[in-house]
N, C-alpha and C positions, 0 to 999 in steps of 0.2 A: 691270413696276416703273417703266418710264419713262412719263411722261405729258405730253402737250402741253396747252396751255391751251385750244386750239380744234381739234378733230379735223377740222374742215372747212377749215382755213386753207390757203392756197396754199403750195406747197413747191417746192424746186429741188434738183437733184443737185449736191452739194458734195463736195469733198475734205475731209480732216480739217483741213488748215490753213485752208481757206476757212471751215469751220465755226467755227474759233477767231475769225476776223475777224468773221463774222456774229454770233457770240455777244457779242463786245465791242461791236459797233455797236448791237445791240439793247439791251444793258444801259446803255450811255452815253446812248442816246436815251430810255430809260425813267426814268433817275435822273441828275439833274444832278450828284450827288455822286461819280459814278464817273469816274475819270480813268485815263489810261494813261501810264506813264513808263518810260524805259529808253534804252539806247544805240541810236541810229538808228531809233527807232520812229516818228518824225515824217515828215519829207520822204522818207526812204528807204523807209518802210513796214516796217521790221524786216528782219533778215537773211534770214528766210524769207517775207517779205511778209505776215506775219500781221496787221499793223496798217496795211496799204496803204489810203490814202484817208481814214483817220480824221482826220488833221490838217486836211484840206480841209473835212470835215464839221463838226468840233467845235472847231477852232482850237488854237493852240499853248499856251493856258492849260489845256487838258484832255488834250492829247497832247504830252508834254513830252520833248524830247531832252535826255538827261543826259550829263555827263562819263563817261568810262570808269572808273567807280569803283563796283563792286557794293556795297560797304559803305555808301557814300553814298546810292546809289539806295534801298536797303532802309531804311536809317536814316531818311532823309527821309520815306519813305512811312509808317513807323511813327508818326512825329509827326503826319502828315496823318490817319491812321486814328484815332489817339487823340482827335482833335478833330473827328471827324464825317464826314470824307471816306471814300471807298471806292477807294483806289488799287489799280491792277493794274500790278505791275512786271514787266518782261520782262528776264530774264537770258539773254543770247544763246545760251549752251550751258550744260548742267548742270555741266560741268567748270569753268566760271567762277564758280560759286556760292560757292566756298569763302571768298573774302574777305568775303562777307555772312553767313557761318555764325554768327558771334558775334551779329550783330544779330537774326538769325532765332531762335536758340535762347535767347539771354540776355535778349532784350527782347520781341520779338513774341509768342513762345510764353508768356511769363510775365506779360504786362501785366495781364491780368484778375486773376490770382492776387495779383500784387504790389500792385495797387490795391484789393484786396478788392471787386472788381466795379465800382468807380467808372468804370474805363475798359475798353473792349474794343478789339480791334484787327482791324477788318474789312479785312484786307489779303490780296491774292492775289499770290503770287510764281509767275509762269509761267516755265517753262524747257523748251526742247527737250531731250530726253534720249535716251540709247541709241545703239547703233551701227548699222552696216550701210550707211553712206553714203560710205565711203572718206574719212573726215575725218582731219586730223592729230591730234596729241596734245591731250588735254583736251577733245575735242569729242564723245566717245562714251561718257562715263561713265553708269553705271546705279547710282546710289547712293541709291536711295529709302529704304533701311533706315536711313540716317543720321537722316532726319526722322521716320520712323515711331517711332523710339526716343524721341522727345522729346514728353513730355506737353504738351498745349496747342496742338499743330499737327494739322491735318487734311492728309492726303496723298491726292491724286486722280490717277489715270492712265486716261484714256479709250482706247478701241481702235476706235471707230467715229465717223464724222462726227456722227450723230444724238446719241450720248451726249456727244460733245465740247461741242456747243453747250449742251445741257441741264445738264451737270455744271458747265460754266464759269459759267452763270447762277446755279446754286446756290452755287458758291464765292464769287462776287461778293456775293451777298445774305447770306452767312453772317456772323455777328457776330465770328467768330474767324479767325485767320490760316489760310490754305490754301496748301499747296504744290501747284501744278498742273503736272504733268509731262506733256509732249506727246511721244509717240513719233515722232521725226522720220523714221524709216525708212518710216513709212506716211503721212506728211504728204500725199503725192500719189499713193498707191498704188492707190486706188479711190475711187469716188463712192457716195454714198447719199442718198436723199431726206431732206431736212431742211426742216421747216416754216419759213416766212419769219418768223412771229411769234415773240416770245420765249416760252420754255417752260423748265421745270426738270426735271432728272432728280435724284432724291434722293441725297444723299451717304450713304454707309454701306450701300448695297444692291448686292449682286452680281447678275449676270445669267447665267442658264444659257443658253449659246449652242447647246448640243446636248444633248438628253436621251439618257441611256444607262443601262445596268444592270450592266456588268461592272467598270468602273473609273472613278473620278472624277479628272479632270485639272484642276488649279487653275492659273490663269495670269492675265496682265494685259498691257495695252499691246501693243506690236508682236508679242509672242510669241503672241498669240491666233490670228493667221492661220496660222503653221506648225503650231500645236497643232490647229486645226480641220482642216488638211490631213492631218495624221497620223491624226486620228480617222476621217476619211473613207476613207483608205487602209486602215486596220485593219478597218474595217467589212467590206471585201471578204474579210478573213480570218475573219470571224465574231466579232471583238472589238468590243463595243458600248461606246463611250466616252461618258461625260458630261463636257462641257467647261464649266467655270464660270469666267467672267471676273469677277474680284473688283471691278474698276473703282475702288473706294476702298480703300486699304490702311490708312488710319487715319481714322475707325474702321473696322475690318475686319468684314465680315458673317460673324461666326462661326456664326450660325444656318444660313446657306446652306451653309457648309462642312460642318457636322455633319449636316445633313439629307441632303446628297448622299452623304456617306460611309456613313451608315446604310443607304442604298439599295444601294450597290455593295460595301462592305467592303474596297475597295482604292483606293489613291490614288497619284497622281504630281503633283509640283509642277514647273512650268516657269517659269523666269525667266532673263533675260540677265545679271543681276548676278552677282558672284562667289558661289561656293557658301557659303563660311564666313561666318557672320553674316548671310546673306541671309534674306529673308522666308519662304523655304521651311521653315526650321527652326521659325519661330513657328507656321506653319500645322500642321506635323506635331505640335508640342507641344500645340496646341489639340485635335487629334484624339486624341492619347494621353491627355490629361487627362479628356476628356469623353465620348468614344465608343469607348474602347479595346475593349470587348467585341464590337464589330461587326467588328473587324479580322481579315482573312483572309490578309494578306501584308505584308511590310515595305513601307514607303512610300518611293518612289524620288524622287530629285531630278535634274532635267535642267536644268543651269544653265550660266552662264559659268564661267570658271576663276579660281583664286586667283592671278591675275597682273595686272600692269598691262594695260589694254586695248591690244591689239596694233595695229600699223599694218596697212594694207589687205591685205598679202600673207597674213596669217593671220586676217583678220576673219571670213571664212566658216566657218573651223574653230572660232573662239571662240564664235560665236553658236549657240544651239540651233536646229537646222533640222529639218525634218519627219522625216528619216531617223533622226536621233539621238533625237528624241522618240518615234518608233515603237519603237525598241529599248528605251527605258526603260519604255514601257507594256507591251511584251511580257514583259519581265523580271518585272514586277509581276504580270501576269495569269497567267503560267505557273509562278509560285512553288509 
């Protein structure tokens, strides 16, 4: 499903956060209308150094340090996007995105409809999201469902460096607003070969990370790694898991979900967001509505809890980890 523009191009081993920086650099070099803006994105290179070196390369008219005002950052970017630029805004943590929520859902998401197609809003809102890094309050939220619920927005969450660069390029080139959430737990967890040249990974297409026949496990972002670990551990017990990384939550690849479920007849959904109102419910509803007759067991959810995200003492308990995912899969398979 992923494709590079040149299969012979040179590549380098990058972490996920380095792939973000490489993707931004490639798109800014390719298109003069692309710019980056946010708190400390310029001289400091961003709180996680995702924009490091860009201001030296492109100047402070395309890498813009803003005041600490998320509503102002996104609101200004909407105006830029409406008049032909392609701004990429950085919100330092997803928990800081709430002041910009009105701008995103009331204006960015509705601009095409409100103007009857006269204006589009080619805006990307980047934000590190999710837990696991021992951060204080408001730094570990996983609230992707807020934005999936809003028509007019695309929501993308990569889980590998290769996909990060390609999905970010697709998001920047898209004519409509994209919420691009980066799982900071795996920002520097591993490296992967990433082509130097710009390339795209299509939005709206899931990736099957592991083929299997007994149960389909749907996940995304940082939860892909413990899900894969659980699948490999369960293989030693004779349980063959298929792991599907959705990558784009809106539009969601419903065909991939249904085709996988048709093959296995069982499903588990893993995400770190709270259980109630989480995307697991939407995935389960899709299966119930369209492929119910293939179902052989109740569908299980392995998720975060319906509580505020805890401080570090309880963080490992809150996040789904391999052992808890294994228990959920066993329960489904043994039904």
